[in-house]
C-alpha positions as CSV (number, residue, x, y, z in Angstrom):
1,M,-0.2,-0.1,-0.2
2,E,1.1,3.4,-0.6
3,A,0.5,6.9,1.3
4,R,0.7,9.7,-0.3
5,A,1.9,13.5,0.6
6,V,2.0,16.8,-1.2
7,L,3.8,19.9,0.1
8,R,2.9,23.6,-2.2
9,Y,3.7,26.4,-3.0
10,V,7.6,26.1,-0.4
11,P,9.1,29.6,-1.0
12,I,12.4,27.7,-2.2
13,A,13.6,26.5,-6.0
14,P,13.0,23.5,-7.3
15,R,16.9,22.9,-7.8
16,K,18.1,23.5,-4.4
17,V,15.3,21.2,-3.5
18,R,16.1,18.5,-6.0
19,L,19.7,18.1,-4.5
20,I,18.1,16.8,-0.4
21,A,15.5,14.9,-2.9
22,D,17.7,13.1,-4.4
23,L,19.8,12.6,-1.0
24,V,16.7,10.7,0.7
25,R,15.7,9.2,-2.6
26,N,14.6,4.8,-2.1
27,R,15.7,4.8,1.5
28,D,13.7,3.8,4.4
29,V,12.0,7.0,6.2
30,N,14.0,6.6,9.2
31,S,17.1,6.8,7.9
32,A,16.0,9.6,5.5
33,L,14.9,11.5,8.5
34,D,18.1,11.0,9.8
35,I,19.9,12.2,7.0
36,L,17.5,15.6,6.9
37,K,18.1,15.8,10.4
38,F,21.6,16.5,9.4
39,T,21.8,18.4,6.5
40,N,22.7,22.0,6.4
41,K,20.2,23.5,3.4
42,A,17.2,25.3,3.6
43,G,15.6,22.3,1.5
44,A,16.0,19.5,3.9
45,V,13.3,21.5,6.1
46,P,9.8,21.4,3.7
47,V,11.4,17.7,2.9
48,E,11.3,16.7,6.2
49,K,7.7,18.6,6.7
50,V,5.8,16.5,4.1
51,I,7.8,13.2,4.8
52,R,6.5,13.5,8.4
53,S,3.0,14.0,6.8
54,A,3.1,10.9,4.7
55,L,4.3,8.8,7.6
56,A,1.4,10.3,9.3
57,N,-1.0,9.5,6.5
58,A,0.3,6.1,6.1
59,G,-0.5,5.5,10.0
60,Q,-4.4,6.9,8.9
61,N,-4.9,3.4,7.6
62,S,-4.2,-0.1,9.6
63,E,-3.1,-2.0,6.0
64,I,0.4,0.3,6.2
65,G,3.1,-1.5,8.2
66,V,4.3,2.6,9.1
67,D,7.8,0.3,10.0
68,D,8.5,-1.1,6.8
69,L,8.2,2.5,4.9
70,Y,10.7,3.8,2.2
71,I,10.5,6.7,-0.1
72,K,9.0,4.5,-3.1
73,T,9.1,8.3,-5.1
74,I,9.9,11.6,-3.9
75,Y,10.1,14.8,-7.1
76,V,9.7,18.4,-6.4
77,D,7.8,20.4,-9.4
78,N,8.2,24.2,-10.3
79,G,5.5,25.8,-8.9
80,P,4.8,29.8,-9.7
81,I,7.0,32.9,-10.2
82,R,6.6,35.9,-9.2
83,Y,8.6,38.5,-11.1
84,W,9.4,42.5,-10.1
85,A,11.8,44.6,-11.1
86,R,14.5,46.4,-9.6
87,F,15.9,49.7,-10.9
88,K,19.6,50.0,-11.7
89,G,21.5,52.9,-12.2
90,R,21.3,54.6,-15.9
91,L,17.9,53.2,-16.8
92,H,18.7,49.5,-16.5
93,I,16.5,47.2,-15.0
94,N,17.1,43.9,-13.1
95,R,14.9,41.4,-13.5
96,I,14.1,39.7,-10.2
97,R,12.4,36.1,-10.3
98,R,11.4,34.5,-6.7
99,R,10.7,30.7,-7.7
100,R,8.7,28.5,-5.7
101,C,8.3,24.5,-5.8
102,H,5.8,21.6,-5.4
103,I,6.9,18.9,-3.5
104,T,5.3,15.2,-4.2
105,V,6.2,12.3,-1.5
106,I,4.9,9.1,-1.9
107,L,5.9,6.1,0.6
108,D,5.1,2.0,-0.4
109,D,5.8,-1.1,2.2
110,G,6.7,-3.0,-0.7
111,A,3.8,-5.6,-0.3
112,E,2.5,-6.8,-3.1
113,Q,-1.2,-6.8,-3.9
């Protein structure tokens, strides 16, 4: 059985969060949370949050063994980008892009149906 959680509109660039997602992909949940606990990157906090949410979702289903879960799929999609301009010297404009992302985690217990 699978458990799924999605965290949307995270105010971090997707490229930064994908680095963290690659660290924990295909690992069991406990070791993934340990890795995220000691990872010194800003993207580790929302990834840990969404993994804990998926773990809580799995706990609501009595058919899923919570101790045997591993991260089957984790991916980071682009969210909306907020654009604005900051004026520079001599009539130049510096365009600023504030990126957001959506994080999706699917946990599985490895039991075939």
